C-alpha positions as CSV (number, residue, x, y, z in Angstrom):
1,M,74.8,90.9,79.2
2,N,77.5,90.4,76.7
3,D,80.1,87.7,78.5
4,A,78.5,87.1,81.9
5,N,81.8,85.5,83.2
6,K,84.2,87.8,81.8
7,S,85.8,89.8,84.4
8,C,85.9,94.0,83.5
9,L,86.6,95.7,86.5
10,K,87.8,94.4,90.0
11,G,88.5,95.3,93.5
12,V,90.1,93.6,96.4
13,G,89.9,95.1,99.7
14,L,89.7,98.6,98.4
15,T,90.0,101.1,101.2
16,K,90.3,104.8,101.2
17,I,91.5,106.7,104.7
18,F,91.3,110.5,104.7
19,G,93.2,112.8,107.5
20,L,95.0,111.1,110.6
21,G,94.2,111.1,114.3
22,K,91.2,112.3,115.4
23,Q,90.5,113.9,111.8
24,R,90.7,110.5,110.4
25,C,88.0,109.1,108.1
26,L,87.2,105.6,107.0
27,A,85.5,106.5,103.4
28,V,85.7,103.3,101.8
29,D,86.4,100.1,103.9
30,H,87.7,97.3,102.2
31,V,85.2,96.6,99.7
32,D,85.3,93.8,96.9
33,F,83.4,93.5,93.7
34,D,84.0,91.9,90.1
35,F,81.8,93.8,87.5
36,K,81.4,91.8,84.5
37,E,82.0,92.7,80.8
38,G,78.7,94.4,79.3
39,E,77.0,94.6,82.3
40,I,74.9,97.3,84.1
41,I,75.7,97.8,87.8
42,S,74.2,100.2,90.1
43,I,76.2,101.5,93.4
44,V,73.4,102.6,95.6
45,G,73.7,105.0,98.8
46,E,72.7,107.8,100.4
47,S,75.2,110.8,100.7
48,G,78.3,110.4,102.6
49,S,78.1,106.3,102.4
50,G,81.6,106.3,100.4
51,K,80.2,105.7,96.7
52,T,81.4,108.9,94.9
53,T,84.8,108.2,96.6
54,L,85.2,104.4,95.2
55,A,84.3,105.8,92.1
56,K,87.0,108.3,92.2
57,M,89.4,105.7,93.3
58,L,88.2,103.5,90.2
59,L,88.8,106.5,88.0
60,G,92.4,107.1,89.5
61,L,91.4,110.5,90.3
62,I,92.5,110.2,94.3
63,S,95.1,107.5,95.7
64,I,94.0,103.9,97.2
65,T,95.0,103.5,101.1
66,E,94.9,99.8,100.8
67,G,93.9,97.2,98.1
68,D,94.1,96.6,94.5
69,I,92.4,97.2,91.4
70,Y,92.2,94.8,88.5
71,F,90.7,95.8,85.1
72,E,90.3,92.9,82.8
73,G,92.1,90.4,84.9
74,V,95.4,92.7,85.1
75,K,96.4,94.6,88.4
76,R,95.7,98.0,87.3
77,D,99.5,100.4,87.2
78,I,98.9,104.4,86.9
79,S,102.1,104.8,88.4
80,S,103.1,107.2,85.4
81,Q,101.0,109.8,83.7
82,R,101.5,108.1,80.2
83,K,100.2,104.7,82.1
84,K,97.3,106.5,83.7
85,K,96.3,108.2,80.1
86,E,96.1,104.6,78.9
87,Y,94.1,103.7,81.5
88,W,91.8,106.7,81.0
89,K,91.3,105.5,77.0
90,N,89.3,102.4,78.7
91,I,87.7,103.8,81.3
92,Q,85.5,107.2,81.4
93,A,83.0,109.1,83.4
94,I,79.6,111.3,83.3
95,F,79.7,113.3,86.7
96,Q,76.8,114.7,88.3
97,D,77.3,118.6,87.7
98,P,78.1,119.1,83.7
99,Y,78.9,122.8,84.8
100,S,82.1,121.6,86.1
101,S,83.0,118.9,84.5
102,Y,84.4,121.4,81.5
103,N,87.4,123.8,81.0
104,I,85.7,126.8,80.5
105,F,88.4,128.2,78.3
106,R,88.1,125.4,75.7
107,K,85.8,125.8,72.8
108,I,83.4,122.4,71.7
109,D,85.3,121.7,69.0
110,T,88.6,121.3,71.0
111,V,86.4,119.3,73.7
112,L,85.5,116.7,71.1
113,L,88.7,116.9,69.1
114,D,90.7,115.5,72.4
115,C,88.8,112.5,72.2
116,L,89.9,111.4,69.0
117,V,93.7,112.5,69.7
118,M,92.8,110.2,73.1
119,R,92.1,107.5,70.6
120,G,95.4,107.9,68.5
121,Q,93.2,109.4,65.8
122,K,94.6,112.9,65.6
123,D,96.2,112.2,62.1
124,L,92.9,111.4,60.3
125,P,92.4,113.5,57.5
126,A,89.9,116.9,58.5
127,E,87.0,115.4,56.5
128,E,86.7,112.2,58.8
129,K,87.3,113.8,62.1
130,N,84.7,116.3,61.1
131,R,82.5,113.0,59.8
132,L,83.2,111.1,63.5
133,I,82.5,114.4,65.6
134,T,78.9,115.1,63.6
135,E,77.9,111.6,64.1
136,A,78.9,111.2,68.0
137,C,76.8,114.8,68.4
138,S,74.2,113.3,66.1
139,F,73.8,110.2,68.2
140,V,72.7,112.6,71.2
141,N,70.6,114.6,69.2
142,L,72.8,117.7,69.1
143,K,73.9,119.3,65.7
144,Y,77.4,119.7,65.3
145,E,77.1,122.7,63.3
146,E,75.3,124.6,65.8
147,L,78.1,123.9,68.5
148,T,81.0,124.7,66.7
149,N,83.0,127.5,67.7
150,K,81.0,127.8,70.9
151,Y,81.7,127.3,74.7
152,P,80.4,124.4,76.5
153,F,78.8,127.1,79.1
154,E,76.7,128.6,76.2
155,L,74.8,125.5,76.4
156,S,72.0,124.2,78.9
157,G,72.7,121.8,81.5
158,G,70.6,119.2,79.6
159,Q,72.9,119.6,76.5
160,M,76.2,119.8,78.6
161,Q,75.1,116.4,79.6
162,R,74.6,114.9,76.4
163,L,77.7,116.8,74.8
164,M,79.5,114.0,78.2
165,I,77.7,111.4,75.9
166,A,79.1,112.1,72.8
167,R,82.4,112.4,74.5
168,V,81.7,108.9,75.5
169,F,80.6,107.8,72.0
170,L,84.0,109.0,70.3
171,L,86.0,107.5,72.8
172,K,84.1,104.1,73.2
173,P,85.7,103.5,76.6
174,R,85.6,99.5,78.0
175,V,84.0,101.0,81.2
176,L,81.4,103.8,81.7
177,L,81.4,105.6,85.3
178,A,78.0,107.6,85.6
179,D,77.5,109.6,89.1
180,E,74.4,110.8,89.5
181,P,74.2,111.8,85.8
182,T,70.3,112.8,85.5
183,S,70.1,114.4,89.1
184,M,70.2,117.8,87.6
185,I,68.0,117.7,84.7
186,D,64.2,117.8,84.2
187,A,62.2,114.2,84.4
188,C,62.1,114.4,80.3
189,S,65.6,114.9,79.7
190,R,66.4,112.6,82.4
191,A,64.6,109.7,80.5
192,T,66.1,110.7,77.1
193,I,69.7,110.4,78.8
194,L,69.3,107.0,80.5
195,D,68.0,106.0,76.9
196,M,71.2,107.1,75.3
197,L,73.2,105.4,77.8
198,M,71.4,102.1,77.2
199,D,71.8,102.6,73.3
200,L,75.6,103.5,74.0
201,R,76.0,100.2,75.9
202,R,74.6,97.9,73.3
203,E,76.1,99.5,70.6
204,T,79.9,99.3,72.3
205,G,79.2,96.5,74.8
206,M,80.7,98.6,77.5
207,T,80.1,98.3,81.2
208,I,78.3,101.0,82.7
209,V,78.5,101.7,86.4
210,F,75.9,104.3,88.0
211,I,77.0,106.0,91.2
212,T,73.2,106.7,92.6
213,H,70.8,107.5,95.6
214,D,67.9,106.5,93.4
215,I,67.1,103.0,94.1
216,G,64.3,103.3,91.7
217,L,66.7,104.2,88.9
218,A,68.8,101.0,89.8
219,Y,66.1,98.8,89.7
220,Y,64.9,100.1,86.4
221,V,68.6,100.0,84.6
222,S,70.8,97.4,86.3
223,D,71.6,93.7,86.1
224,S,73.7,93.7,89.5
225,V,73.2,96.1,92.5
226,Y,75.4,96.7,94.9
227,I,74.3,98.3,98.3
228,M,76.8,100.8,100.4
229,E,76.5,101.9,104.1
230,H,79.3,103.9,105.8
231,G,82.1,102.8,103.3
232,K,80.9,99.3,102.8
233,L,79.1,97.2,100.5
234,I,76.9,95.3,102.8
235,E,74.3,93.8,99.9
236,S,74.8,92.8,96.4
237,G,73.0,90.7,93.7
238,S,70.9,91.1,90.8
239,A,68.1,93.9,90.6
240,D,65.7,91.6,91.3
241,E,67.5,89.8,94.3
242,V,68.4,93.1,96.2
243,I,65.5,95.5,95.5
244,L,62.6,92.7,96.0
245,N,64.1,90.6,98.6
246,P,66.3,93.0,100.7
247,K,68.0,91.2,103.4
248,Q,69.5,94.4,105.2
249,A,67.6,96.8,107.3
250,Y,69.5,99.9,105.5
251,T,68.5,98.6,101.9
252,Q,64.6,98.1,103.4
253,R,64.8,101.5,104.2
254,L,65.9,102.9,101.3
255,I,63.3,100.8,99.5
256,N,60.5,102.0,101.8
257,D,61.7,105.8,101.5
258,V,60.4,105.5,97.8
259,P,56.7,106.9,97.8
260,K,54.5,104.4,96.1
261,I,51.7,105.9,94.0
262,H,49.4,103.1,94.8
263,E,49.9,103.2,98.5
264,E,48.8,106.1,100.9
265,W,51.9,107.9,101.9
266,D,53.0,107.9,105.5
267,L,53.6,111.5,106.6
268,S,53.4,110.4,110.2
269,T,57.7,111.6,110.3
270,V,56.8,115.0,108.4
271,D,57.4,118.0,110.5
272,A,54.1,119.7,109.9
273,R,55.9,123.2,110.5
């Protein structure tokens, strides 16, 4: 971790309510957190726990019902499109489904050039732009000359995930939110993607927040782990504290649900039909 004391992204009383009356759903319930600069964090919970809603709030993709977000010690203001774009220079995301993360009408060249525009580098000479994009593609083991003039849907799922990381390499945000970034790819590609993200963190010092249901992944990659249940953060601490010495019954159940190769599996709850 680069600076264990410097706050990067902080939430105070973050709450999100969808709907009204009988349709009212409390998706995120007065959540507090303080992510440090250069830290790797995992927010762990089952489907419906509120973790993806929280990620969308942090990105500014959905409104906040109550509470405040602070970025590098300053209260976030995304009240205009210009301010929102400025915020997005510093916080980016990799989503679970690469197929829905791209505009199918925009070629890969445009997708990558847009990153340079966002970073204020649109006036660079064409050769320099090409060098930066080639370097970013090479970082994720893609060849830019083989991607040029293609559309994202012409790539495999794993290639599209790697292209998203190439975008992040070009943008160099302060915070990366990774929402189940490896759930749709095979085990070999999964390890490769995780290694690329770890390399990116080492190279740029960015804070990475994994949104995941995979508590094994959380233990493997994280400095800090937050457990989320029914919209609340019910337990947090270092990966060792939370996963080796869980205090909450929900956390213990998440850990017990992970099969262990060296132990006999308990299949008593499985319906034999």
